[in-house]
N, C-alpha and C positions, 0 to 999 in steps of 0.2 A: 427366953425364946429358945425353942428347940430347933436344932438343925436337922433337915431331912437326911436320913441315913443313906439315901440312894445317890447322893452327890459325891463325886470323886473328892477324896480328902476328908470325909466325915467319918469314915470307918476307923477302926482301931489302928494305931501305928503298926507298921510292918514289924513282924517278929524279928526279921533280919536287922532292921534299924535299931530296934530295942536291944537286941543282943550285943551290938557293937557300939552303942552310945557311950559306953564307959571309956572308949579310946579318946573321946573328945576332951581336950584340956578344960579344967574348970573355968567358968566364965568366958569361954571362947564364943565368938560369934559364929552362928550356924546359918548357912545359906540353904534354903529349900527351893530347888529348881522345879518348875512346873508344880507349884505347891498345892494347886487345887484349893480345897477348903481348909487346908492347914493342919492335917492330922500330925505331921512331923514337926511343924512349927510349934504346935501345942505341946508335943512331947518334949522337945528340947527347952521350951520356955519353962515347963514344969521342973526341968532339971537345973534351972538357974542360968540358962544361956540366953544371950541376946539373939534374936532370930530375924532373918530377912527372908521374905518370900517373894518370888517372881512368878507370874503367870500371865497369860494373855487374856484370860477371862475376867472382865471387870466385876462380875458377880462373885467370883471366887476371891478376888482381892478385897472386895467389900466385906466378905465374910471373915477375913482375917485381920481387918483393921483393928488396931489396938493391941495386937499380939507383939508387934515389932514393926520394923520397917517393911513396907510393901511396895512393889513395883508392878504396874500393869504394863507389860511389854510383850511384843511379838518377837521372841528370841529366835525364831526360824526365818523371819523375813526382814528383820531390822538389825541394827547394831546391838552388840552385847551391852546392856545398860550398866554393867558393873565393872567396866574396863578399868584396870589399874588397882582394883580393890582386892584384898585377900581376906580369907576366912579361916577360922579354926576347923571348920568342917563344911563340906559340900555334900548334900543329900539329894539323891535322885531316885525316884521309884516310878515304875510303870511309865517311863518316858524315854524315848530314844531319838536324838537328833545328832547324828554323827559329826556334822560340821561344827558343833558346839564343843566337842571334846577338848580342843586346845585351850579354849577359854576356861573351861571348868578346871583343868589341870593347873593352869596359870593362876587360878583363883585360890588355890590352896597355899596357905602360909607354911613355912617350914614347921614340921610337926603336925600339920593339918591332916584331917582324916577325910577320905572319900568313902562314902557309903552309897553304893549304887546297886540297884536291883531292878531288872526289867525282863521283858519277855525274850525268849530265845527260840532259835530254830527248833521245830517240832511242834510249836504252839499251833501252827496251821492245821494240825490233825485233831485238835480239841476245841478250837474256837478262835475268837478274835483277840488280839490282832493276828492277821494271817499273812499280810504282805511282807516280803523279805526286807523291805526298807525299815520295818518296825520290829524286826527280830534279830537279835544278836546271833552271829555265827559261832560255831564251837570255838571256845577259847578267846573270843574277841575281846572281852574285858581284860583278860590277862595281858594281851598284846597292848591294849591302850594304856594299861598301868605298868608297863615294863620298867619305867623309871621310878616307880614308887615301891615302898616296902609292903608287899602283900601280906596281910595278917590272916585273911580268910578268903576263900573262893569256893563257890559251889555252882554247879550247873546240872540241870536235870529236871525231872518231873516232880511236881507237887500236886496234891489233890485238895479238894474243898476250898476253892474251886479248882478244877483240873486246869493245869497250865504248865508250860515249860519255861523255866527261868534261868537266868545267869545272875550271879550277885557277887559282889566283892567288897571287902573292907581293906583299905590300903592307906598308908601314911606317907606323906611327902618327907623324905629324909633331908637332913642337912647335907651339903655337898661333901663334907668330910666324914660322914657316918659310914661305918663299916659293919659288916655282918659279924657275929650274930646280933640280932636285936631282940629283946624280950618285950612282949606286950602282954599285960595281964589279961587273962581270959575270964 
């Protein structure tokens, strides 16, 4: 069965996610938030990780059945369905719900990696999303990740398709970890 290519999550994995996937410890469990049709779940499963996807769309969840654990949940209007659980990585792309940030950060185990990429201010000049609620403000991800070890951060314009983004790869340090920390690039 072929998956339609116009559905969110059926396109190739994000280049940013692919670039920083090596930071995730071998055999770690990876949580894909707002997973869509599972492009990042598939990517991490191929790398040998257990994967968990959460999305509010039952069709998207049905499409990823068999890849790993799946949860159909409205994470904007209901409780966080993974409270108390931690993961070796949390991946979020093209999704922004600021009230969820404390849960996402708490979901990282020590040494866990946050890989986050979404639209930023300026995107309203080139397309959707255009509402400020759905666009990161300058440096916003850096502020959210102030207690993590930032490995990489970018913000700016990308083409094909035209969009403004902000993206970060960051690691949750042990409480006794001191700088400098080396991460393989």
